ZAZALO-96456 format. One record per residue (C-alpha): residue in one letter; y negated, x negated, z. Coordinates in steps of 0.05 Angstrom, whole numbers, padded with zeros to 5 digits, always signed. Each point is the difference from the previous one (the first is absolute). Example, Ala and Ser with C-alpha at 12.3 -4.5 7.8 and 13.67 -1.06 7.14 Angstrom:
// residues 2
a+00090-00246+00156;s-00069-00027-00013;
END
This chain:
// residues 513
x-00291+01655+00438;x-00034+00036+00076;x-00041-00021+00046;x+00045+00009+00040;x+00057-00032-00029;x-00042-00057-00012;x-00020+00003+00078;x+00072+00016+00011;x+00023-00070-00044;x-00063-00042+00030;x+00039+00010+00071;x+00067-00006-00023;x-00028-00081-00031;x-00034-00014+00062;x+00055+00007+00031;x+00049-00040-00037;x-00042-00053+00007;x-00005-00001+00070;x+00069+00005+00013;x+00004-00058-00048;x-00048-00032+00037;x+00033+00011+00060;x+00064-00032-00028;x-00044-00066-00017;x+00001-00022+00077;x+00044-00057+00006;x+00076+00017+00045;x+00029-00057+00039;x+00065-00019-00015;x+00061+00050+00005;x+00032+00010+00067;x+00060+00033-00017;x+00027+00059+00037;x+00050+00004-00034;x+00081-00030+00004;x+00014-00055-00052;x+00055+00024-00059;x+00058-00040+00018;x+00035-00001-00070;x+00061-00045+00020;x+00044+00011+00054;x+00024-00061+00058;x+00061-00021-00049;x-00047-00013-00061;x-00047-00040+00032;x+00045-00048+00032;x+00036-00003-00069;x-00070-00027-00035;x-00012-00032+00061;x+00074-00044-00009;x-00012-00009-00068;x-00075-00023+00002;x+00027-00041+00058;x+00066-00029-00046;x-00054-00018-00063;x-00043-00045+00050;x+00064-00042+00028;x+00041-00003-00068;x-00043+00012-00055;x-00073-00025+00027;x-00073+00005-00012;x-00026-00051-00056;x-00075-00021+00027;x-00026-00048-00065;x-00055-00056+00012;x-00021+00001+00065;x+00043-00046+00040;x-00052+00020+00060;x+00049+00062+00001;x+00050-00036-00003;x+00003-00044+00054;x-00027+00054+00046;x+00073+00034-00012;x+00035-00070+00008;x-00032+00003+00065;x+00017+00065+00014;x+00072-00021-00013;x+00008+00035-00074;x+00055-00035-00045;x-00054-00028-00059;x+00040-00027-00066;x-00070-00013-00040;x-00038+00055-00009;x+00050+00052+00024;x+00000+00013+00078;x+00071+00040+00018;x-00025+00036+00074;x+00054+00015+00059;x+00015+00072+00016;x-00053+00024+00048;x-00053-00063-00003;x-00051+00035-00034;x+00004+00066+00047;x-00004-00044+00053;x-00066-00048-00025;x-00032+00081-00015;x+00008+00018+00084;x-00059-00034+00006;x-00040+00046-00055;x-00055+00045+00028;x+00049+00073-00004;x-00081+00032-00012;x-00069-00043-00007;x-00071+00016-00031;x-00048-00017-00062;x-00074-00008+00019;x-00045+00031-00035;x-00065-00027-00002;x-00021+00068+00014;x+00052+00007+00075;x+00001+00071-00016;x+00038-00010-00061;x+00050-00056+00034;x+00068+00026-00028;x+00067+00001+00046;x+00056-00023-00034;x+00068+00018+00040;x+00015+00066+00046;x-00005+00073-00022;x-00057-00027-00056;x-00003+00009-00080;x-00057-00038-00028;x-00014+00022-00070;x-00025-00059-00056;x-00022+00010-00071;x+00027-00022-00069;x-00008-00077+00001;x+00007-00055-00053;x-00005+00035-00089;x-00033-00048-00028;x-00022+00066-00048;x-00029+00064+00029;x-00017+00065-00034;x-00047+00069-00006;x-00013+00059-00031;x-00074-00023-00026;x+00019-00085-00012;x+00079+00012-00012;x+00046-00063+00003;x-00022-00060+00015;x-00011-00069+00026;x-00023+00003+00072;x-00054-00036+00030;x-00029-00019+00073;x-00049+00071-00023;x+00062+00034+00005;x+00033-00040+00054;x-00071+00018+00046;x-00001+00068-00016;x+00079+00001+00017;x-00012-00035+00075;x-00062+00054+00001;x+00037+00064-00024;x+00071-00025+00063;x-00073-00012+00046;x-00016+00080-00016;x+00048+00037-00005;x+00035+00037+00063;x+00063-00020+00010;x+00006-00079-00035;x+00000-00034+00070;x+00010-00082-00027;x-00035-00022-00055;x+00066-00045-00026;x-00018-00062-00051;x-00014+00010-00072;x+00000+00070-00019;x-00005-00027-00069;x-00004-00082-00033;x-00075-00007-00015;x+00027-00031-00071;x-00084-00018-00006;x+00020-00059+00038;x+00044-00069-00003;x+00057+00002+00032;x-00018-00066+00049;x-00055+00025+00023;x+00020+00092+00002;x+00023-00012+00070;x-00071-00014+00029;x-00036+00058-00035;x+00052+00046+00015;x+00010-00025+00079;x-00082+00007+00000;x+00005+00067-00025;x+00044+00032+00052;x-00049-00034+00060;x-00060+00019-00034;x+00005+00076-00025;x+00043+00029+00047;x+00009-00001+00080;x+00065+00017+00003;x+00063-00044+00014;x+00026-00041-00070;x+00059-00044-00025;x-00016-00075-00010;x+00009-00039-00072;x+00066-00042+00012;x+00021-00019-00078;x+00002-00058+00010;x-00006-00054+00066;x-00068-00021-00018;x-00025+00076-00016;x+00038+00023+00071;x-00042-00056+00045;x-00071+00012-00036;x+00027+00077+00012;x+00003-00022+00078;x-00060-00035+00000;x-00050+00046-00029;x+00037+00054+00054;x-00026-00060+00050;x-00072+00007-00027;x-00001+00082+00009;x+00036-00005+00068;x+00006-00064+00023;x+00051-00051+00004;x+00010+00004+00082;x+00012+00084-00010;x+00042-00009-00076;x+00046-00048+00035;x+00021+00045+00067;x-00005+00074-00047;x+00016+00015-00070;x-00052+00015-00048;x+00028-00005-00065;x+00078+00021-00032;x+00031-00038-00051;x+00051+00024-00055;x+00059-00044-00006;x+00042+00016-00055;x+00065-00042-00005;x+00030-00009-00073;x+00054+00052+00006;x+00066-00014-00008;x+00001-00047+00066;x-00058-00053-00015;x-00062-00013+00030;x-00046-00051-00043;x-00047-00050+00035;x-00062+00030-00017;x+00021+00075+00041;x+00030-00051+00051;x-00069-00048+00011;x-00041+00066+00014;x+00048+00028+00037;x+00001-00065+00056;x-00079-00001-00018;x-00001+00077+00026;x+00043+00001+00058;x-00030-00069+00025;x-00066+00034+00012;x+00033+00057+00029;x-00008+00042-00053;x+00047+00053-00025;x+00045+00002-00046;x+00036+00044-00041;x+00062-00031-00029;x+00022+00044-00063;x+00051+00002-00046;x-00015+00038-00067;x+00068+00024-00019;x+00019+00036-00069;x+00063+00036+00011;x+00039-00028-00064;x-00039-00068-00014;x-00021-00028+00070;x+00045+00021+00040;x+00083+00042-00001;x-00005+00065-00041;x+00015+00034+00068;x-00046+00010+00056;x+00046-00019+00050;x-00006-00067-00037;x-00065+00002-00011;x-00019+00008+00077;x+00058-00056+00020;x-00047-00046-00041;x-00064+00018+00022;x+00018+00001+00066;x+00041-00063-00005;x-00073-00031-00034;x-00037+00035+00045;x+00035-00035+00068;x-00013-00070-00038;x-00066+00008-00010;x-00027+00046+00065;x+00043-00056+00030;x-00036-00065-00021;x-00067+00035+00033;x+00026-00009+00065;x+00026-00081-00015;x-00079-00008-00026;x-00028+00046+00052;x+00032+00027+00061;x-00024+00068+00008;x-00044+00000-00069;x-00009+00074-00017;x+00059+00022-00064;x+00022+00065-00044;x+00057+00017-00035;x-00017+00022-00064;x+00037+00020-00053;x-00020+00031-00068;x+00045+00044-00038;x+00021+00011-00069;x+00052+00006-00052;x-00001-00019-00068;x+00018+00057-00056;x+00059-00010-00031;x-00014+00015-00061;x-00062-00042-00008;x+00000-00049+00052;x-00073+00024+00024;x-00014+00010+00077;x+00008+00080+00023;x-00021+00019+00071;x-00004+00065+00030;x+00080+00005-00006;x+00056+00028+00051;x+00027-00076+00011;x-00072-00024+00011;x-00003+00050+00046;x+00053-00016+00037;x-00004-00065+00016;x-00085+00001+00024;x+00038+00038+00059;x+00055-00046+00008;x-00053-00063+00004;x-00050+00045+00055;x+00065+00020+00029;x+00024-00079+00001;x-00069-00023+00025;x+00004+00034+00064;x+00068-00026+00022;x-00035-00064-00003;x-00055+00023+00029;x-00047-00034-00055;x-00061+00050-00034;x+00031+00021-00072;x-00046+00008-00072;x+00028+00038-00055;x-00019+00068-00043;x-00064+00017-00037;x-00019+00039-00050;x+00049-00032-00055;x+00008+00022-00062;x+00016-00026-00071;x-00045+00050-00042;x-00063-00017-00044;x-00038+00046+00010;x-00025+00047+00063;x+00057+00059-00020;x+00051+00042+00042;x+00046-00062-00014;x-00053-00042+00039;x+00001+00055+00054;x+00071+00021+00009;x+00028-00088+00009;x-00065-00019+00042;x+00022+00060+00047;x+00076-00015+00003;x-00034-00068+00028;x-00057+00018+00046;x+00034+00072+00035;x+00072-00055+00015;x-00036-00050+00021;x-00042+00036+00048;x+00064+00042+00026;x+00039-00071-00002;x-00054-00024+00055;x-00039-00070-00032;x-00049-00028+00026;x-00041-00028-00050;x+00003+00038-00055;x-00021-00038-00082;x-00022+00017-00065;x-00012+00074+00046;x-00062+00017-00066;x-00001-00013-00054;x+00057-00034-00032;x+00025+00017-00073;x+00026-00024-00052;x+00057-00041+00045;x-00054-00038+00025;x-00036-00029-00054;x-00054+00052+00003;x-00053+00027+00057;x-00023+00065-00008;x-00069+00025+00016;x+00012+00071-00001;x+00076-00005+00036;x-00030-00043+00040;x-00036+00053+00026;x+00055+00060-00004;x+00053-00060+00029;x-00050+00006+00059;x-00006+00080+00005;x+00080-00013+00003;x-00008-00047+00055;x-00049+00041+00047;x+00053+00062-00012;x+00058-00051+00024;x-00039-00014+00065;x-00005+00069+00016;x+00071+00004-00002;x+00018-00058+00040;x-00041+00024+00054;x+00048+00061+00017;x-00005+00068+00021;x-00049+00016+00043;x+00022+00029+00058;x-00050+00013+00045;x-00024+00069+00018;x-00047+00000-00069;x+00057-00017-00030;x+00050+00055+00029;x-00060+00052-00015;x+00036+00046+00047;x-00066+00043+00011;x-00004+00015-00073;x+00068+00021-00004;x-00029+00039+00059;x-00054+00025-00028;x+00036+00021-00066;x+00053+00036+00020;x+00052+00022-00055;x-00027+00027-00065;x-00064-00038-00008;x-00024-00064-00022;x-00027-00068+00037;x-00063-00001-00060;x-00046+00026+00046;x+00021-00017+00078;x-00035-00046+00048;x+00052-00052-00012;x-00024-00007-00080;x-00061+00007+00003;x+00001-00063+00053;x+00042-00036-00044;x+00002+00013-00077;x-00045-00048-00011;x+00050-00063+00032;x+00059+00042-00003;x+00032-00034-00066;x-00012-00059-00051;x-00052+00003-00034;x+00016-00032-00062;x-00062-00036-00044;x+00039+00001-00065;x+00042+00057-00003;x-00025+00073-00021;x+00012+00062+00032;x-00041+00043-00045;x+00013+00066-00034;x+00015-00025-00072;x-00064+00037-00027;x-00038-00037+00054;x+00031-00066-00022;x-00012+00008-00077;x-00082+00022+00032;x-00012-00066+00024;x+00028-00033-00056;x+00071-00002-00008;x+00018-00068+00028;x+00054-00042+00014;x+00026-00019+00065;x-00004-00080-00031;x-00084+00026-00027;x-00016+00028+00073;x+00025-00064+00018;x-00042-00043-00042;x-00061+00031+00031;x+00017-00002+00069;x+00018-00083-00004;x-00073-00010-00036;x-00030+00049+00052;x+00032-00059+00047;x-00040-00057-00028;x-00054+00045-00001;x+00004+00013+00080;x+00033-00069+00020;x-00040-00024+00067;x+00005-00079-00004;x+00017-00031+00062;x-00037-00058+00007;x+00009-00067+00012;x-00029-00045+00037;x-00051-00039-00035;x+00025-00071+00025;x+00071+00022-00010;x-00015+00010-00062;x-00030-00061-00013;x+00045-00037+00022;x+00063+00030-00045;x-00044-00012-00064;x-00013-00065+00029;x+00082-00011+00005;x+00008+00035-00053;x-00053-00046-00046;x+00038-00059+00029;x+00063+00014-00013;x+00003+00028-00072;x-00042-00075-00006;x+00065-00028+00019;x+00035+00039-00038;x-00028-00010-00065;x+00034+00020-00062;x+00081+00000+00020;x+00046+00050+00012;x+00021-00018+00079;x+00075-00017+00001;x+00000-00003+00081;
END
């Protein structure tokens, strides 16, 4: 290779590295400048809402093993028979009038506080898989080290605005004590807003106490600093563990996300309209309960939608029916005036392949177009949520930054209109060397950190790497470049002391409260 060609290659590499480094500038949450797509016409929405109210009134919701919630419903005028609660038509909507349409979850770093509601979309990474995978070590049980790595990646990724919660389950820690290490990891290694650990009332209480140590008890009482993901046991059931956690978070003014996890054909009907009536009924009941606990407590209407294969019974994602339900969830939440959670980079694929890409894209793009406020599982999800993938995490994060640009809308400023460029170039020439292009070429288009746009020859010279192989390099560099946000030593000491105390109290038992 000649000296000139070597210099040109080095120049390209420098420019590519500079672009990649520039992409690691943290982006704020998306303020959508495009209208939300409303898939359902008004009559369709009214049918689903009517059917949901009929479910609540005639069939009811079971609130199992939680006498406190049953008593709250009795006092609110519901028909409580055993653990079955039938709710008069319109009661839940009436109670939800006190819930905020917009609220914030505060971060340790105030610049990373996020808003839920309005025109804002927030991306949050994968949560909950017991396994992780990467190209070097393959599929394996997740550890605390893996969890910390994913927290660091979320801290560094430009378009991940919210750290989420339990990006993977550290299986090397006993389950009864695991929540302490998980919560600490988020407070220690990230200064973004994050979720709490509401698997049980006790876990929720521990999360709130740790948040009080970080932010101060008075601040926590007046401001949400945590979100708690509260799942119903579809169909039409809430269990005492989740209900107790919901009440704990609501009582302390912390945000809850009420999320039916419905796979059509298993936990819900095979039809999208039937599933949506069930989802709306469950979310209305769960969200209304937060307002019985503490009027004004922040709450998000959630849905986790997919289907089961009628051939194998396995979960499927990225299907047209699931897409319809994502649009419907956002539309129904807007009518309620409640922030919405849905979507993500969901797929059923066992590896980072075309299926994973197609299914994730078929979930993420509709989610943004629907106007969803909180997009969970937006990066790293694999194998129907059983696996968190390092490579897919950074590939998804790259797509999230792309969607960030899309949702920002078209630039119609004087620069965006480019009339000076059109006048300069005129008919029959080109825009490559005009003043407008030279002034804007570096920022005009989104520059992917993963995609390769070079010629076949250049790609071959540089190692013929696949997208997954390039992603492998990217996540390693992100971890190497991670900047520790630090934590006040006194706060760190207080957290450590609390964890030591609680571990001793919990012993070896798996907490069931």
